[in-house]
C-alpha positions as CSV (number, residue, x, y, z in Angstrom):
1,X,151.7,106.5,103.6
2,X,149.8,106.9,106.8
3,X,152.5,108.2,109.1
4,X,150.7,110.9,111.2
5,X,148.3,110.7,114.1
6,X,145.1,112.6,114.8
7,X,142.3,112.5,117.4
8,X,139.1,114.3,116.7
9,X,137.2,115.1,119.9
10,X,133.4,115.4,120.1
11,X,130.8,114.8,122.7
12,X,129.5,111.6,121.1
13,X,131.0,108.7,119.2
14,X,130.8,109.5,115.5
15,X,132.5,108.5,112.3
16,X,135.1,111.0,111.1
17,X,135.6,111.8,107.5
18,X,139.0,113.0,106.2
19,X,138.9,114.7,102.8
20,X,135.4,113.2,102.2
21,X,136.3,109.6,103.1
22,X,135.6,107.6,106.3
23,X,138.9,107.4,108.2
24,X,138.2,106.8,111.9
25,X,136.1,107.6,114.9
26,X,135.8,110.5,117.3
27,X,137.7,110.3,120.6
28,X,140.0,107.7,119.2
29,X,143.5,108.1,117.7
30,X,143.8,107.2,114.0
31,X,146.4,107.7,111.2
32,X,146.4,110.1,108.2
33,X,149.1,111.2,105.8
34,X,151.1,114.3,106.6
35,X,149.7,117.5,105.1
36,X,146.5,119.6,105.0
37,X,143.2,117.8,105.4
38,X,139.5,118.5,105.8
39,X,137.9,116.8,108.8
40,X,134.1,116.5,109.3
41,X,131.5,114.2,110.9
42,X,129.1,113.8,108.0
43,X,125.4,113.9,108.6
44,X,123.6,115.2,110.7
45,X,125.4,118.5,110.5
46,X,124.8,119.3,114.2
47,X,128.4,120.3,114.9
48,X,130.8,123.2,114.4
49,X,132.9,123.9,112.5
50,X,131.2,122.2,109.6
51,X,134.7,121.4,108.3
52,X,137.9,121.7,110.2
53,X,140.8,122.3,107.9
54,X,144.1,121.3,109.6
55,X,147.7,120.7,108.7
56,X,149.0,117.5,110.3
57,X,152.7,117.0,110.9
58,X,155.2,116.0,113.5
59,X,152.9,113.7,115.5
60,X,153.6,110.5,117.3
61,X,151.6,107.5,118.6
62,X,150.1,108.7,121.9
63,X,150.8,112.3,121.0
64,X,148.3,113.0,118.1
65,X,147.2,116.4,116.7
66,X,143.9,117.0,118.6
67,X,141.1,118.5,116.5
68,X,138.1,119.8,118.6
69,X,134.6,119.7,117.1
70,X,131.7,121.0,119.2
71,X,128.0,120.2,119.2
72,X,126.0,123.2,118.0
73,X,124.0,124.8,120.7
């Protein structure tokens, strides 16, 4: 059941993968199941961290867990 909310921030609009599957887009709120997940932006791997491992719980629409991914310098 998709009952939690996340927002992955990044300097560009990219597809976000959660646990290896396409799930949403950067800079937009989307839903995931509660629990620990692995977030990444796929290819090209021009960002850090390569994979953000985060536990998601106690979120609300409009108050998501924010996961920051940065462009590699």
